[in-house]
C-alpha positions in Angstrom: 28.0 5.8 -10.9 29.1 2.8 -16.5 30.0 4.3 -25.4 32.4 7.8 -30.7 33.5 9.2 -34.0 37.2 8.7 -33.8 39.1 5.5 -33.9 41.4 4.5 -31.0 45.0 3.3 -31.5 44.0 -0.3 -31.4 41.3 0.1 -34.0 38.2 0.2 -31.7 35.7 2.7 -33.1 34.4 5.4 -30.8 30.7 5.2 -31.6 28.3 4.0 -29.0 27.7 0.5 -30.3 31.4 -0.2 -30.8 32.4 1.3 -27.4 30.3 -1.4 -25.7 31.3 -4.2 -28.1 35.1 -3.6 -28.1 36.2 -6.6 -26.0 39.7 -7.4 -27.1 41.8 -4.5 -25.7 45.0 -5.5 -23.8 43.5 -4.4 -20.5 40.3 -6.3 -21.1 42.2 -9.5 -22.1 44.1 -9.2 -18.8 40.8 -8.9 -16.9 39.3 -11.9 -18.7 42.3 -14.0 -17.9 41.7 -13.3 -14.2 44.6 -10.9 -13.4 45.1 -11.5 -9.7 46.7 -8.0 -9.3 43.6 -6.3 -10.7 41.3 -8.5 -8.6 43.2 -7.7 -5.4 42.9 -4.0 -6.2 39.2 -4.3 -6.7 38.7 -6.4 -3.6 40.5 -3.8 -1.5 38.1 -1.1 -2.8 34.9 -2.8 -1.5 36.0 -3.8 2.0 33.7 -2.8 4.9 36.3 -0.3 6.0 36.0 1.5 2.7 32.2 1.4 2.8 32.1 2.6 6.4 34.4 5.5 5.6 31.5 7.0 3.5 29.1 6.6 6.3 31.2 7.9 9.2 30.5 11.4 10.4 28.0 13.4 12.4 26.3 15.5 9.7 22.6 14.8 9.9 20.9 14.5 6.5 17.2 14.3 5.8 16.9 11.6 3.1 14.4 11.6 0.2 13.4 8.0 -0.1 13.3 6.2 -3.4 9.8 4.7 -3.7 10.1 1.3 -5.3 7.8 -1.6 -5.3 9.0 -5.0 -4.4 8.8 -6.0 -8.0 10.9 -3.0 -9.1 13.5 -3.9 -6.4 13.6 -7.4 -7.7 14.3 -6.2 -11.2 17.3 -4.2 -10.0 18.9 -7.0 -8.1 18.2 -9.7 -10.8 19.7 -7.5 -13.5 22.8 -6.4 -11.6 26.0 -8.2 -12.4 28.7 -7.9 -9.7 31.5 -10.1 -11.1 34.7 -8.2 -11.6 34.7 -8.2 -15.4 31.1 -7.0 -15.7 31.7 -4.2 -13.2 34.9 -3.1 -15.0 33.2 -3.2 -18.4 30.3 -1.2 -17.1 32.5 1.4 -15.4 34.6 2.0 -18.6 31.4 2.0 -20.8 30.0 4.7 -18.5 33.1 6.9 -18.7 33.4 6.3 -22.5 29.9 7.7 -22.9 30.7 10.6 -20.6 33.8 11.5 -22.6 31.9 11.0 -25.9 29.5 13.7 -24.8 31.9 15.9 -22.9 35.5 15.4 -24.3 36.8 18.2 -22.0 35.9 16.0 -19.0 39.0 14.0 -19.6 41.1 16.8 -18.2 39.5 16.1 -14.8 41.6 13.0 -14.6 45.4 13.6 -14.7 46.1 9.9 -15.7 44.4 10.6 -19.0 46.4 13.8 -19.7 48.7 12.0 -22.1 46.5 9.2 -23.1 44.9 9.5 -26.5 43.6 6.0 -27.0 40.7 4.0 -25.6 40.4 4.4 -21.9 39.8 0.6 -21.7 43.5 0.3 -22.5 44.7 2.6 -19.8 45.6 0.6 -16.7 46.0 3.7 -14.6 42.3 4.5 -15.2 41.0 1.1 -14.1 40.5 2.1 -10.4 38.5 5.2 -11.3 36.2 3.1 -13.5 35.7 0.7 -10.7 35.0 3.5 -8.2 32.1 4.7 -10.3 30.3 1.4 -10.4 31.1 0.9 -6.7 28.8 3.8 -6.0 26.0 2.0 -7.9 26.8 -1.2 -5.9 26.6 0.8 -2.6 23.2 2.2 -3.6 21.9 -1.3 -4.1 23.4 -2.5 -0.8 21.8 0.3 1.2 18.5 0.5 -0.7 16.6 -0.6 2.5 18.4 2.0 4.6 17.5 5.3 2.9 19.0 7.6 5.6 22.3 5.8 5.4 22.3 5.7 1.6 21.4 9.4 1.4 24.4 10.2 3.7 26.7 8.0 1.7 25.8 9.6 -1.6 26.1 13.1 -0.3 29.5 12.4 1.3 30.7 11.0 -2.0 29.4 14.1 -3.7 31.3 16.3 -1.2 34.5 14.5 -2.2 33.9 15.5 -5.8 34.2 19.2 -4.9 37.9 18.9 -5.5 37.2 18.5 -9.2 35.7 22.0 -9.3 39.3 23.3 -9.3 40.0 21.3 -12.4 37.0 22.6 -14.3 34.2 20.4 -13.2 30.9 22.1 -14.1 27.5 21.6 -12.5 26.0 20.3 -15.7 28.5 17.5 -15.7 26.2 15.8 -13.2 23.6 15.5 -15.9 26.1 14.0 -18.3 27.1 11.4 -15.6 23.4 10.6 -15.0 22.6 10.2 -18.7 25.6 7.9 -19.2 24.5 5.6 -16.3 21.0 5.5 -17.8 22.2 4.7 -21.3 24.7 2.0 -20.2 22.2 0.3 -17.8 19.7 0.3 -20.6 22.2 -1.5 -22.8 22.9 -3.9 -19.9 19.2 -4.9 -19.8 19.4 -6.2 -23.4 21.9 -8.8 -22.1 19.7 -10.2 -19.3 18.6 -13.6 -20.6 16.1 -14.2 -17.9 14.0 -11.1 -18.8 11.4 -10.9 -21.5 11.1 -7.7 -23.5 8.6 -6.2 -21.0 10.9 -6.9 -18.0 13.9 -5.4 -19.8 12.0 -2.2 -20.6 10.7 -1.9 -17.0 14.1 -2.7 -15.5 15.6 0.0 -17.7 13.0 2.5 -16.3 13.8 1.5 -12.7 17.5 1.8 -13.3 16.9 5.3 -14.6 15.0 6.1 -11.4 17.9 4.9 -9.3 20.4 6.8 -11.4 18.5 10.0 -10.9 18.4 9.4 -7.2 22.1 8.7 -7.0 23.1 11.8 -9.0 20.6 14.1 -7.2 22.1 13.2 -3.8 25.7 13.4 -5.0 25.0 16.7 -6.6 23.5 18.0 -3.4 26.6 17.0 -1.4 28.9 18.5 -4.1 27.1 21.9 -4.0 27.2 22.0 -0.2 31.0 21.4 -0.2 31.5 23.9 -2.9 29.6 26.5 -0.9 31.5 25.6 2.3 34.9 26.0 0.5 33.6 29.1 -1.4 34.7 27.5 -4.7 33.7 28.9 -8.0 32.0 26.8 -10.6 
């Protein structure tokens, strides 16, 4: 795993349409100007070493393959934007939607404890937003290797067990899933190469992928919670 009734400190409305359209926050201006520091941070997050860390291990998982036609796969890749600014915007849009539906979820992230404004203006939250979309990027990268992808997603899910101690609930996974679906549907409206039928079909395929991602992450999360005997 990328949008509200209150108004942030810089005047950006919190409803869904404005959350996606609010482009002129200080953080976003810095991104659009090509901040080298932000770009180096993002580049370090997607190195092979980071990706391989998710795969390493000897736990054997039985994957549930995502059945997609070649046309559906093509729609995914053609509609995915992997430039830095697009990924950052998608990540913050997804989290904005999550917090719109589950305001209490903000407490899962200590960097937001004293931040009352728009999360797009919070530099300390940028890496978390990028991590979310990195998971989606990994899913696309390993789409042809379902066993490896299944393992990656479950291992990431296991890492999220630490949030159970901060109040993470099992139904939060549904909120995450819905946020991905909504934001990717919005992304499809901006794909100029697609006609209306392609945009609708692509949105459906993205929903399928979002469900697949969250199901496997949830499975890994629950296994780790059980292993550590954590309470939800």
